[in-house]
Structure formats: C-alpha cells, structure tokens
C-alpha positions as CSV (number, residue, x, y, z in Angstrom):
1,X,-11.7,25.6,-24.0
2,X,-10.6,22.5,-22.2
3,X,-13.2,21.0,-19.9
4,X,-12.4,21.6,-16.2
5,X,-15.6,20.4,-14.7
6,X,-18.2,18.2,-16.3
7,X,-17.5,15.0,-18.3
8,X,-18.9,14.8,-21.8
9,X,-21.3,12.1,-20.6
10,X,-23.1,14.9,-18.6
11,X,-23.3,17.3,-21.5
12,X,-26.3,17.4,-23.9
13,X,-24.9,16.1,-27.2
14,X,-24.3,18.6,-30.0
15,X,-26.5,16.7,-32.4
16,X,-29.3,16.7,-29.9
17,X,-29.0,20.5,-29.5
18,X,-29.0,20.9,-33.3
19,X,-32.1,18.7,-33.7
20,X,-34.0,20.8,-31.2
21,X,-33.1,24.1,-32.8
22,X,-34.0,22.8,-36.3
23,X,-37.4,21.6,-35.0
24,X,-38.0,25.0,-33.4
25,X,-37.2,26.9,-36.6
26,X,-39.5,24.6,-38.6
27,X,-42.5,25.1,-36.3
28,X,-41.9,28.9,-36.3
29,X,-41.8,28.9,-40.1
30,X,-45.0,26.9,-40.3
31,X,-47.0,28.9,-37.8
32,X,-45.4,32.4,-38.1
33,X,-43.8,32.7,-41.6
34,X,-42.9,36.4,-41.0
35,X,-41.1,35.9,-37.7
36,X,-37.7,37.6,-37.4
37,X,-36.5,37.0,-33.9
38,X,-37.2,34.8,-30.9
39,X,-35.7,35.3,-27.5
40,X,-35.5,32.8,-24.6
41,X,-34.7,33.9,-21.1
42,X,-36.2,31.0,-19.1
43,X,-33.6,28.7,-17.6
44,X,-35.4,25.5,-18.6
45,X,-35.8,26.5,-22.3
46,X,-32.2,27.9,-22.3
47,X,-31.0,24.5,-21.1
48,X,-33.2,22.7,-23.7
49,X,-31.6,24.5,-26.5
50,X,-28.0,25.1,-25.2
51,X,-27.3,22.5,-22.5
52,X,-26.5,25.2,-19.9
53,X,-28.4,27.5,-17.5
54,X,-26.9,31.0,-17.2
55,X,-27.7,34.6,-16.5
56,X,-28.3,35.7,-20.1
57,X,-30.6,35.1,-23.0
58,X,-30.7,33.0,-26.2
59,X,-31.4,34.9,-29.3
60,X,-32.7,33.0,-32.4
61,X,-32.9,35.2,-35.5
62,X,-34.8,33.7,-38.4
63,X,-32.0,34.3,-40.9
64,X,-28.8,34.1,-38.8
65,X,-27.2,31.8,-36.4
66,X,-28.5,31.5,-32.8
67,X,-26.4,33.1,-30.1
68,X,-26.4,32.4,-26.4
69,X,-25.5,35.7,-24.7
70,X,-24.1,35.1,-21.2
71,X,-23.6,37.6,-18.4
72,X,-22.7,35.0,-15.8
73,X,-21.0,32.7,-16.1
74,X,-19.5,32.8,-19.5
75,X,-16.7,30.5,-18.4
76,X,-19.1,27.9,-17.0
77,X,-21.2,28.0,-20.2
78,X,-18.2,27.3,-22.3
79,X,-17.2,24.4,-20.0
80,X,-20.5,22.6,-19.9
81,X,-22.2,23.4,-23.2
82,X,-21.7,22.1,-26.7
83,X,-23.8,24.9,-28.2
84,X,-21.9,26.3,-31.1
85,X,-22.1,30.1,-30.5
86,X,-21.7,31.4,-26.9
87,X,-20.7,35.1,-26.4
88,X,-20.1,37.2,-23.2
89,X,-22.0,40.3,-22.4
90,X,-21.9,42.8,-19.5
91,X,-25.4,44.1,-20.3
92,X,-28.0,44.0,-23.0
93,X,-26.2,47.0,-24.6
94,X,-23.3,44.7,-25.6
95,X,-25.6,42.2,-27.3
96,X,-27.6,45.0,-29.0
97,X,-24.5,46.6,-30.4
98,X,-23.5,43.2,-32.0
99,X,-27.0,42.2,-33.1
100,X,-28.4,45.5,-34.2
101,X,-31.9,46.7,-33.7
102,X,-35.1,44.7,-34.4
103,X,-37.9,47.1,-35.1
104,X,-40.5,44.4,-35.2
105,X,-42.4,42.2,-32.7
106,X,-40.2,39.8,-30.9
107,X,-41.4,36.3,-29.9
108,X,-40.9,35.6,-26.2
109,X,-41.9,33.3,-23.4
110,X,-44.9,35.4,-22.3
111,X,-45.6,33.0,-19.4
112,X,-42.2,33.7,-17.9
113,X,-40.7,37.1,-18.9
114,X,-41.2,39.9,-16.3
115,X,-42.4,43.1,-17.7
116,X,-39.4,45.0,-16.4
117,X,-37.0,42.7,-18.2
118,X,-39.0,43.1,-21.4
119,X,-38.8,46.9,-21.1
120,X,-35.1,46.8,-20.6
121,X,-34.6,44.6,-23.7
122,X,-36.9,46.8,-25.7
123,X,-34.9,49.9,-24.8
124,X,-31.8,48.4,-26.5
125,X,-33.2,46.3,-29.3
126,X,-36.1,48.6,-30.4
127,X,-38.8,45.9,-30.4
128,X,-42.2,47.3,-31.5
129,X,-44.0,44.7,-29.4
130,X,-44.0,41.0,-28.4
131,X,-45.8,37.9,-29.4
132,X,-46.0,34.5,-27.5
133,X,-44.0,31.4,-28.5
134,X,-45.0,29.4,-25.4
135,X,-47.2,26.9,-27.4
136,X,-44.4,26.4,-30.0
137,X,-41.7,25.5,-27.4
138,X,-44.1,23.3,-25.5
139,X,-45.1,21.5,-28.7
140,X,-41.5,20.5,-29.6
141,X,-40.6,19.7,-26.0
142,X,-43.7,17.3,-25.7
143,X,-42.1,14.8,-28.0
144,X,-39.0,13.3,-26.4
145,X,-35.9,12.2,-28.2
146,X,-34.1,8.9,-27.5
147,X,-31.6,10.9,-25.4
148,X,-34.4,12.4,-23.3
149,X,-36.2,9.1,-22.9
150,X,-32.9,7.5,-21.7
151,X,-32.7,10.1,-18.9
152,X,-36.3,9.5,-17.9
153,X,-35.8,5.7,-17.9
154,X,-32.9,6.2,-15.4
155,X,-35.1,8.4,-13.3
156,X,-38.0,5.9,-13.4
157,X,-35.7,3.2,-12.1
158,X,-34.6,5.4,-9.2
159,X,-38.3,6.2,-8.5
160,X,-39.2,2.6,-8.4
161,X,-36.3,1.7,-6.1
162,X,-37.1,4.5,-3.7
163,X,-40.9,4.1,-3.4
164,X,-41.4,0.4,-3.9
165,X,-38.2,-1.0,-2.3
166,X,-36.7,1.4,0.2
167,X,-39.4,3.5,1.8
168,X,-41.3,0.6,3.5
169,X,-38.1,0.0,5.6
170,X,-37.8,3.6,6.9
171,X,-41.4,4.2,8.1
172,X,-41.3,4.3,12.0
173,X,-44.1,5.0,14.4
174,X,-43.8,8.4,15.9
175,X,-41.7,10.0,13.2
176,X,-43.1,13.3,11.9
177,X,-43.9,14.1,8.2
178,X,-40.9,16.5,8.3
179,X,-38.6,13.7,9.6
180,X,-39.8,11.4,6.9
181,X,-39.3,14.0,4.2
182,X,-35.7,14.6,5.3
183,X,-34.9,10.8,5.3
184,X,-36.7,10.5,1.9
185,X,-34.6,13.3,0.4
186,X,-31.4,11.7,1.6
187,X,-32.4,8.3,0.1
188,X,-33.2,10.0,-3.2
189,X,-29.8,11.6,-3.4
190,X,-28.1,8.3,-2.5
191,X,-29.9,6.6,-5.5
192,X,-28.9,9.3,-8.0
193,X,-31.7,11.9,-7.9
194,X,-30.6,15.2,-9.5
195,X,-31.6,17.2,-6.5
196,X,-34.5,19.4,-7.5
197,X,-38.1,18.9,-8.7
198,X,-39.1,21.5,-11.2
199,X,-42.5,22.8,-12.2
200,X,-43.5,25.1,-15.1
201,X,-46.6,26.6,-13.3
202,X,-45.8,30.2,-12.4
203,X,-44.7,30.7,-8.9
204,X,-44.9,27.0,-7.9
205,X,-42.4,25.9,-5.3
206,X,-42.3,22.3,-4.4
207,X,-39.6,20.4,-2.5
208,X,-39.9,16.7,-3.5
209,X,-43.7,16.7,-3.8
210,X,-46.7,16.0,-1.5
211,X,-46.2,13.9,1.6
212,X,-48.9,13.2,4.1
213,X,-49.9,10.8,6.9
214,X,-53.6,10.0,7.2
215,X,-55.9,12.8,6.3
216,X,-53.0,15.3,6.0
217,X,-53.0,14.1,2.3
218,X,-56.4,15.7,1.7
219,X,-55.6,19.0,3.5
220,X,-56.2,22.0,1.2
221,X,-53.2,22.9,-1.0
222,X,-52.4,25.7,-3.4
223,X,-50.9,23.2,-5.8
224,X,-53.1,22.2,-8.7
225,X,-53.1,18.5,-8.1
226,X,-55.5,16.0,-6.5
227,X,-53.5,15.4,-3.3
228,X,-52.8,17.8,-0.5
229,X,-50.5,18.4,2.5
230,X,-50.0,20.9,5.3
231,X,-46.3,21.5,4.8
232,X,-44.0,23.1,7.3
233,X,-45.9,26.4,7.8
234,X,-48.1,29.0,6.0
235,X,-44.9,30.5,4.7
236,X,-43.5,27.2,3.5
237,X,-46.5,25.0,2.6
238,X,-44.4,22.1,1.3
239,X,-42.5,19.0,2.6
240,X,-44.3,17.8,5.7
241,X,-45.6,18.9,9.1
242,X,-43.3,18.8,12.1
243,X,-46.4,18.1,14.3
244,X,-48.2,15.3,12.5
245,X,-46.6,12.0,13.6
246,X,-47.0,8.6,12.1
247,X,-49.6,6.4,14.0
248,X,-50.6,2.8,13.6
249,X,-53.4,2.6,11.1
250,X,-52.3,5.6,9.1
251,X,-52.4,5.7,5.3
252,X,-49.0,7.1,4.1
253,X,-49.3,9.1,0.9
254,X,-46.1,9.9,-1.1
255,X,-46.4,11.8,-4.4
256,X,-43.0,12.9,-5.5
257,X,-41.0,13.8,-8.5
258,X,-37.7,12.3,-9.4
259,X,-35.2,13.3,-12.0
260,X,-31.9,12.6,-13.8
261,X,-29.9,15.2,-15.7
262,X,-32.9,17.5,-15.8
263,X,-35.5,15.0,-16.9
264,X,-38.3,14.0,-14.5
265,X,-40.6,11.2,-13.7
266,X,-43.6,11.4,-11.4
267,X,-44.9,8.7,-9.1
268,X,-47.3,8.2,-6.2
269,X,-47.1,5.3,-3.8
270,X,-49.3,4.6,-0.7
271,X,-48.6,2.5,2.3
272,X,-50.7,1.0,5.1
273,X,-48.8,1.5,8.3
274,X,-49.4,-0.8,11.3
275,X,-52.6,-2.4,10.1
276,X,-54.8,-2.9,7.1
277,X,-57.1,-0.1,5.9
278,X,-60.9,-0.7,5.9
279,X,-62.1,-2.9,3.0
280,X,-64.0,0.0,1.3
281,X,-60.9,2.1,1.2
282,X,-58.9,-0.7,-0.4
283,X,-61.7,-1.2,-3.0
284,X,-61.6,2.5,-3.9
285,X,-57.8,2.3,-4.3
286,X,-58.0,-0.7,-6.5
287,X,-60.6,1.0,-8.7
288,X,-58.1,3.9,-9.1
289,X,-55.4,1.5,-10.2
290,X,-57.7,-0.1,-12.7
291,X,-58.5,3.4,-14.1
292,X,-54.7,4.0,-14.5
293,X,-54.4,0.8,-16.4
294,X,-57.4,1.6,-18.6
295,X,-55.9,5.1,-19.5
296,X,-52.5,3.5,-20.2
297,X,-54.1,0.9,-22.6
298,X,-55.6,3.8,-24.6
299,X,-52.4,5.8,-24.7
300,X,-51.2,5.1,-28.2
301,X,-50.0,7.2,-31.2
302,X,-53.1,8.9,-32.7
303,X,-55.2,8.8,-29.6
304,X,-56.8,12.1,-28.6
305,X,-56.2,13.1,-24.9
306,X,-59.6,14.8,-24.6
307,X,-61.4,11.7,-25.8
308,X,-59.6,9.5,-23.4
309,X,-60.6,11.9,-20.6
310,X,-64.2,12.1,-21.6
311,X,-64.6,8.3,-22.1
312,X,-63.0,7.5,-18.7
313,X,-65.0,10.1,-16.8
314,X,-68.3,9.2,-18.4
315,X,-67.9,5.6,-17.3
316,X,-67.6,6.5,-13.6
317,X,-70.6,6.4,-11.3
318,X,-71.8,9.7,-9.5
319,X,-70.9,8.2,-6.1
320,X,-67.4,7.4,-7.2
321,X,-66.9,10.8,-8.9
322,X,-67.5,12.5,-5.5
323,X,-64.0,13.3,-4.2
324,X,-62.4,11.8,-7.3
325,X,-59.2,13.6,-8.3
326,X,-59.2,15.6,-5.1
327,X,-61.4,16.1,-2.1
328,X,-64.4,18.3,-1.6
329,X,-64.4,21.3,-3.8
330,X,-60.7,20.9,-4.5
331,X,-60.9,18.5,-7.4
332,X,-58.9,18.8,-10.6
333,X,-60.1,18.4,-14.2
334,X,-57.4,16.1,-15.6
335,X,-56.4,12.5,-15.3
336,X,-52.7,12.9,-16.3
337,X,-50.2,15.3,-17.6
338,X,-47.2,15.5,-19.8
339,X,-43.8,15.4,-18.1
340,X,-40.1,16.0,-19.0
341,X,-37.9,19.0,-18.1
342,X,-40.7,20.0,-15.7
343,X,-43.3,17.9,-13.9
344,X,-46.2,19.7,-15.5
345,X,-45.7,19.7,-19.3
346,X,-48.1,19.4,-22.2
347,X,-50.2,17.7,-23.3
348,X,-52.7,16.9,-20.5
349,X,-55.3,14.2,-20.3
350,X,-58.2,16.6,-20.1
351,X,-60.8,18.4,-22.1
352,X,-59.5,20.8,-24.7
353,X,-56.4,18.8,-25.6
354,X,-57.4,17.6,-29.0
355,X,-54.1,17.1,-30.8
356,X,-53.2,13.4,-31.3
357,X,-50.8,11.6,-29.0
358,X,-47.4,11.0,-30.7
359,X,-44.7,8.4,-30.2
360,X,-42.1,9.8,-27.8
361,X,-44.5,11.7,-25.6
362,X,-44.4,11.0,-21.9
363,X,-47.3,11.1,-19.4
364,X,-47.8,10.8,-15.7
365,X,-51.2,9.2,-15.1
366,X,-52.6,9.8,-11.6
367,X,-56.2,8.7,-10.8
368,X,-56.8,9.4,-7.1
369,X,-59.7,9.8,-4.7
370,X,-59.9,11.4,-1.3
371,X,-61.6,9.6,1.6
372,X,-62.7,11.5,4.7
373,X,-60.8,10.4,7.8
374,X,-58.4,8.3,5.8
375,X,-56.7,10.4,3.1
376,X,-55.8,10.2,-0.6
377,X,-55.8,6.7,-2.2
378,X,-54.8,6.0,-5.7
379,X,-51.7,5.8,-7.8
380,X,-49.4,7.6,-10.2
381,X,-46.8,6.4,-12.7
382,X,-45.0,7.7,-15.7
383,X,-45.5,6.2,-19.1
384,X,-43.6,6.6,-22.4
385,X,-45.7,6.4,-25.6
386,X,-44.1,3.9,-28.0
387,X,-45.2,2.7,-31.5
388,X,-47.0,-0.2,-29.9
389,X,-48.6,1.7,-27.0
390,X,-47.6,3.0,-23.6
391,X,-44.8,1.6,-21.4
392,X,-44.6,2.3,-17.6
393,X,-41.1,3.3,-16.6
394,X,-41.6,3.8,-12.8
395,X,-42.3,0.3,-11.6
396,X,-45.1,-2.2,-11.2
397,X,-46.2,-1.6,-7.6
398,X,-49.9,-1.3,-7.1
399,X,-49.9,0.8,-4.0
400,X,-51.2,0.3,-0.4
401,X,-47.9,-1.5,0.4
402,X,-48.4,-3.1,3.9
403,X,-45.9,-1.9,6.5
404,X,-46.8,-3.9,9.6
C-alpha cells in the first residue's frame, strides 16, 4: 500500500523490528523452552515490535510467523508500519478462526491486561491459563539499539534547550504554576517534543511532569518520585496550581519528561527567582549534584545497580539522609531509573536490582532533597551507558539557575 501519511523517516526500520522480535524469541526460548504463544495488547509493546499503535493484538507463536491483528485502524497500520504481517479482524473470533485454538497457557503482559479482556480472548482461543512475560519484555527493552539511542539523543538536546536556555526567559513574577505549565508545553512543542509523557506504572497520568513554585514542590503526591506538586485539583493532580503564583525569592522546580518519536529523556532543573536562596539550601543542592556525578562515574558495563545504590547511600550522613529523595515520610528507595519508551523503565538504581549494567542501557539519575519552607532541590539528567562509561545527553546545567 502506498504511503499516504508518514514519511519513511518516521517509521521504525524493518531491520530494527526484526532484531527486536529475534531477541524476544531468544529470551523466551532460554527462559521458557516450552512456550507456544505470546500475546501483546499493550500499546507501548505493540509499537516496540511493530512500529504502530492500534486497537488489536500482536500474536507471536513459537513455531510460526508473528501476526499483528488489527481492528482499528487496519489502513493506518499498513500506512505507518513496516511489520511484515498485518491482518484485519472484526473481533477475536476472526483471529481465532485463522490461528486455531491454543489449549495451553498463553504468555501475556500481566501488568497490563484487564481480566475481562483475557476472558474474552480465552473464550475464542481456548487458553488453559496465562503466564507473565513482563520481565522478558522489559529485559530486552532495557538495552537500546543505535536507532533508539538516536531518538533519545534528539530528545536530550530538546530537553537541554528548553530547561537550560529558554525557561529562564519566561519566568515572570505573578504568573501561576498553571500559566507556566501552559507556556512550557507550548515551548516544548515548538522545539520538537512528541507531545506526550508516558509512564509504565499502572494508572499513572502525568502531563509534562512535576512543576512547583517554592514549597509546592514538596507537597504530597501520589506519584512515586521524590518531588511533589499540588496540580490543578484533587481530580487532576498534575500540571500546576492556578492559585500558587510566582514570588520573588521562590525556588522554581521543574521535573519533566521529553521525547522524540516515542523515546523519552527525563530531566529536572531548578531556578532561583528574584533573589538567591539561603546558603545552606545551595550547599544541599550542590551535594545532590555531586551525588549525581558520583553515580554517573560508576555507571559502566558490568556495574551492579544495587551495589551502586548501597555504596552511595551508606556514604551519606544521617542528617543529610533526612528528607533525601523526598520529604518527610514520602521518600523513595531509588536513586535513578531506566528510561526509554516510558519514563519508568528497568533497571532501577535500587536494592534488588542485581543484574549487571549493559552497554546501551539508559538511566535517569535524580538525587534530590526536600527543604522545609523552600522546596525540592537537586537535579536529574539522562545518561546513556557506553563501552567507556556513562554519557549525559540532557545538558550540563548544574541547576539553581539565577533568574533575577
């Protein structure tokens, strides 16, 4: 079918899709030698394997070719995807008639698949049960290809331009957090942002990220991160408050995702608006930046994430650990996280992550500390693991940019 919409430069290359499928089959053969069928319904994993996001499912039989079954829109899928086998369906019945029954356990995204959807599929395909493949897909997604890294590098450059170069010129006394969020989104779109910040955590909605003036940045948040924000309302606890307005002396905290063609970077930048922060707050911030640099220096192929976490945390004094990586009782137990098609990928710089770091992995490192009456200081940048070590791809700014 002749392309009517997206240029080839926007499509995931066919050889890239084949490499991903081959790696998935290999890991399934290694971990589950008796597997017969894997099914993906999540839009992110569907895109990872096929280069398109549609209403349908991807079926990967062990001994046959994989098929993307599409209910809507088959025409769009053909137009934008280079996946070799895409077929239309009106319902699961159509796919089941073509594929036959599978009276065996099916491997599925157990973190994503609703029970009702599983039951409908089971009705037509005859599955005897299900088994998880979440760890397998996250394992292969954790190591980025040159194509994926190129997308992330472009995102990192946009991130740097927005937070280090453009934002200091738009902060104005009296603007609300919501006003600032709207301006920020517009700037991001101007610079080439792909328009959405995606998370893998179930039920997580986030527009841009966390944005706060002063101690709004340590307000309790349902999001599992060190920062906080009030958001627009209890019904929409994201973006920024319409009531909180920028005042002279405020710390401005901006923790946002960026992305290009599906692939994200994560970055936090802080600003001193109107006047300098107290010296003790600046010292705490600089300590957080030094911690980021120390983690980055250890982030090499073969390093163990849990060991990095334990060694960094054991070197911090009890006084500094109070309100480190959060505020009050709301502290998190990690120092960084994997990133790619979603902000929160594996692995994590935390206890329990004992598999070695590999070349091609990407991490967002984010040491931060809440300060009563001031807000959340600290930093975050995205790093790519190379053969020689880690490389920051989101800029060199050290935070607490003065805006006087």
